[in-house]
C-alpha positions as CSV (number, residue, x, y, z in Angstrom):
1,M,6.0,-15.4,1.4
2,R,3.6,-18.4,1.0
3,N,-0.1,-18.0,2.0
4,L,-0.5,-14.5,2.1
5,L,-4.1,-14.9,2.8
6,V,-3.6,-16.6,6.3
7,I,-1.2,-13.7,7.2
8,L,-2.9,-10.7,6.1
9,A,-6.6,-12.1,5.6
10,A,-7.9,-12.6,2.0
11,A,-5.9,-10.7,-0.7
12,F,-8.4,-8.9,-2.7
13,A,-11.2,-10.5,-0.9
14,I,-13.3,-7.5,-1.1
15,H,-12.9,-7.5,-4.9
16,A,-14.3,-10.2,-7.2
17,S,-10.8,-10.3,-9.0
18,C,-9.0,-11.3,-5.9
19,G,-6.7,-14.1,-5.6
20,A,-3.7,-15.4,-3.6
21,G,0.0,-15.3,-4.1
22,D,3.5,-14.4,-2.7
23,V,4.4,-10.9,-2.4
24,A,8.0,-9.9,-3.9
25,A,10.1,-7.1,-3.5
26,Q,9.4,-3.7,-5.1
27,A,12.0,-3.4,-7.8
28,L,11.4,0.2,-9.3
29,P,9.7,3.1,-8.4
30,T,7.6,3.2,-11.9
31,L,7.0,0.6,-14.3
32,T,6.6,1.9,-18.0
33,G,5.3,-0.1,-20.9
34,Q,3.0,-0.2,-24.0
35,V,-0.5,-2.1,-23.6
36,L,-0.4,-5.2,-25.6
37,E,-3.8,-6.2,-24.1
38,V,-6.4,-5.3,-21.8
39,I,-8.9,-7.2,-19.3
40,D,-11.4,-5.3,-17.0
41,V,-12.8,-7.5,-14.2
42,G,-14.7,-6.0,-11.4
43,S,-12.9,-3.0,-10.0
44,Y,-9.7,-3.7,-11.7
45,T,-7.9,-3.8,-15.1
46,Y,-5.3,-6.2,-16.1
47,L,-2.8,-4.9,-18.6
48,R,-0.3,-7.2,-20.5
49,L,2.5,-4.7,-21.0
50,K,5.6,-4.4,-23.6
51,T,8.5,-3.3,-21.1
52,A,12.1,-2.7,-21.5
53,E,12.4,-5.8,-19.5
54,G,10.2,-7.7,-21.8
55,E,6.2,-8.4,-21.5
56,T,4.5,-8.5,-18.2
57,W,1.1,-8.5,-16.7
58,A,0.2,-5.5,-14.6
59,A,-2.9,-4.9,-12.2
60,V,-4.3,-1.4,-11.4
61,N,-7.7,0.1,-10.3
62,K,-10.3,-0.3,-13.4
63,S,-9.3,2.4,-15.7
64,P,-10.1,3.2,-19.7
65,V,-7.1,2.1,-21.0
66,K,-6.4,1.3,-24.7
67,V,-4.4,-0.9,-26.3
68,G,-1.3,0.9,-28.0
69,S,-1.5,3.4,-25.2
70,E,1.5,3.8,-23.1
71,V,1.1,3.6,-19.4
72,T,3.4,4.6,-16.4
73,I,2.4,2.4,-12.9
74,Y,3.8,4.0,-9.8
75,D,4.9,2.0,-6.5
76,P,4.8,-1.4,-8.8
77,A,5.3,-4.4,-6.5
78,T,5.5,-8.0,-7.9
79,M,3.3,-11.0,-6.7
80,A,4.6,-14.6,-8.0
81,N,1.8,-17.2,-8.2
82,F,-1.1,-14.9,-8.3
83,E,-4.2,-16.9,-8.7
84,S,-7.2,-14.6,-10.1
85,A,-10.5,-16.4,-9.1
86,A,-12.5,-14.1,-11.5
87,L,-10.2,-14.7,-14.6
88,Q,-9.7,-18.5,-13.5
89,R,-6.0,-18.3,-14.1
90,T,-2.7,-18.1,-12.4
91,F,-0.1,-15.4,-13.4
92,P,3.4,-16.7,-12.8
93,T,4.3,-13.1,-11.8
94,I,2.1,-10.0,-12.0
95,I,2.8,-6.2,-11.0
96,F,0.4,-4.5,-8.7
97,G,0.5,-0.9,-8.7
98,T,-1.4,2.6,-9.3
99,L,-1.6,3.9,-12.6
100,G,-0.4,7.3,-13.2
101,V,0.3,8.3,-16.8
102,E,-1.9,7.1,-19.5
103,A,-2.3,8.0,-23.2
104,A,-5.6,6.5,-23.7
105,T,-6.2,8.2,-26.6
106,E,-7.3,7.1,-30.4
107,D,-3.5,8.2,-31.3
108,A,-1.5,5.9,-29.4
109,S,1.7,8.1,-30.5
110,A,-0.2,10.9,-28.7
111,P,2.0,12.6,-25.7
112,P,0.6,10.7,-22.3
113,A,-1.4,13.0,-20.1
114,A,-0.7,13.5,-16.4
115,Q,-3.4,11.6,-14.1
116,G,-2.0,13.0,-11.1
117,A,1.1,10.8,-9.5
118,P,0.3,9.0,-6.1
119,H,2.5,9.6,-3.1
120,A,5.3,7.6,-3.8
121,G,6.1,4.6,-0.9
122,T,7.3,1.1,-0.6
123,D,4.6,-0.2,2.0
124,L,2.2,-2.8,1.3
125,G,-0.5,0.0,1.6
126,Q,0.1,0.8,-2.3
127,M,-0.1,-2.5,-3.4
128,H,-3.1,-4.3,-5.4
129,G,-4.8,-0.7,-6.3
130,G,-5.2,0.1,-2.5
131,I,-6.8,3.5,-2.4
132,A,-4.1,5.8,-0.9
133,R,-5.1,9.1,0.7
134,T,-2.2,11.3,1.7
135,A,-2.9,14.7,3.8
136,D,-0.7,17.5,3.3
137,V,1.1,16.9,6.3
138,G,2.7,20.2,7.1
139,V,3.9,20.9,11.0
140,V,2.2,18.0,13.0
141,Q,2.5,18.8,17.0
142,V,0.4,16.5,18.8
143,A,0.2,16.0,22.6
144,K,1.3,12.7,24.1
145,A,-1.6,10.3,25.0
146,D,-2.6,9.5,28.7
147,G,-2.3,6.4,30.4
148,P,0.5,3.8,31.2
149,D,0.5,2.5,27.8
150,A,1.1,5.9,26.1
151,R,4.0,6.4,23.7
152,T,5.0,8.9,21.2
153,I,5.8,7.6,17.7
154,A,9.7,8.2,18.3
155,E,9.3,6.1,21.5
156,V,7.8,3.4,19.8
157,N,10.4,3.5,17.1
158,A,13.3,3.6,19.6
159,D,12.1,1.6,22.0
160,R,10.4,-0.9,19.6
161,L,12.4,-4.4,21.1
162,A,11.2,-3.8,24.4
163,L,7.4,-2.9,23.4
164,K,7.3,-6.1,21.1
165,D,3.7,-7.6,21.6
166,K,2.9,-4.9,24.2
167,P,0.0,-2.4,23.8
168,V,0.6,1.1,22.9
169,T,-1.6,4.2,22.9
170,I,-0.9,6.9,20.6
171,R,-2.2,10.3,19.8
172,A,-1.2,11.4,16.3
173,K,-2.3,13.0,13.3
174,V,-3.5,10.5,10.3
175,V,-1.2,11.5,7.4
176,K,-2.0,8.6,5.2
177,V,-4.7,6.0,4.5
178,N,-4.4,2.8,2.2
179,A,-8.0,1.3,2.6
180,G,-9.1,-2.3,1.7
181,V,-5.8,-3.5,0.9
182,M,-5.5,-7.3,1.5
183,G,-8.6,-6.9,4.1
184,K,-7.2,-4.2,6.2
185,N,-6.7,-0.4,6.2
186,W,-3.1,0.6,6.1
187,V,-2.7,4.1,8.2
188,H,0.3,6.0,8.7
189,L,0.6,8.2,12.0
190,R,2.9,11.3,12.9
191,D,2.7,13.2,15.9
192,G,5.6,15.6,15.7
193,S,8.0,13.5,17.5
194,G,11.2,11.8,15.8
195,S,13.2,12.5,12.6
196,G,12.2,12.3,9.0
197,A,15.7,11.7,8.1
198,D,15.7,8.1,9.9
199,G,11.8,7.4,9.4
200,S,11.5,7.7,13.1
201,N,8.9,10.4,12.7
202,D,5.9,7.9,11.2
203,L,4.7,4.7,12.3
204,L,2.3,2.2,10.5
205,A,-0.9,0.8,11.9
206,T,-2.8,-1.7,10.6
207,S,-6.8,-1.6,11.4
208,Q,-10.1,-2.7,10.4
209,D,-11.1,1.0,11.2
210,E,-10.8,3.7,8.6
211,P,-10.0,7.1,10.1
212,A,-9.8,10.1,7.9
213,V,-6.7,11.6,6.6
214,G,-6.2,14.6,8.8
215,D,-7.8,13.6,11.9
216,I,-6.2,13.7,15.0
217,V,-6.7,10.2,16.7
218,V,-6.1,8.1,19.7
219,A,-4.8,4.5,18.4
220,K,-4.7,1.6,20.4
221,G,-3.1,-1.4,19.2
222,V,-0.1,-4.1,19.8
223,V,3.7,-3.6,18.6
224,K,5.0,-5.9,16.1
225,T,8.6,-6.1,15.2
226,D,10.6,-7.3,12.7
227,V,7.7,-8.3,10.6
228,D,8.7,-9.9,7.2
229,F,5.8,-10.2,4.4
230,G,8.3,-12.0,2.5
231,A,10.9,-11.3,-0.4
232,G,11.8,-7.6,0.7
233,Y,8.4,-6.6,2.4
234,A,10.1,-6.1,5.8
235,Y,9.0,-3.7,8.5
236,K,11.1,-2.9,11.8
237,V,8.2,-2.1,13.5
238,L,4.4,-1.5,13.2
239,V,1.3,-1.5,15.1
240,E,-1.3,-4.0,14.4
241,D,-4.9,-4.4,14.8
242,A,-5.2,-0.7,15.7
243,S,-8.5,1.0,17.0
244,F,-8.9,4.9,16.4
245,Q,-10.8,6.9,18.4
246,K,-10.9,11.0,18.0
């Protein structure tokens, strides 16, 4: 999708290494490769990797990665024509994700050390080194909000077409936050309604607010349906420009 800055605000605007590009579909749950080159810029580390599919560039949160080490990137997402203002170069393709396993030792042949893999996911909140925070969800049971716009998460998912472009009020638990991604915070909500089998128990909301994982909040926003960020990143339903109150 062209001109992602217009649609999702400035991509990486909060970081000195930010730029613009086109989002492509996530091809693999992980990407593993040998580090051939390392460039640290601002809050990011750019890596030129040798992978089974050939050489590629990747970008992760700033990390002490050494040339010759082997790394694994979780939730890789490809961006085409990414322009890095800090590096003053455009990458024809680059992988964004979260660094999970790294052998950053003097001996590049040493076994990699686990650094704690992030919660797997396919939403844009995992892209561009966004900081993902996930709660131990456990059993969630939250009372429905009050008011004429009140809906449960299951109702929003089931009635998405009827609710398109309409305001909703949802009381739910914050189970995951990806903060500062493309100028927004990406918040996953659950209230105990819906089914995990079809994903109707979870609802994504975008916001300038940053609620804490584990909080019970009242979220107010506008329902958007069939949102397509391009090249495979499409959502049947989400809540845009949400505000959160405890």
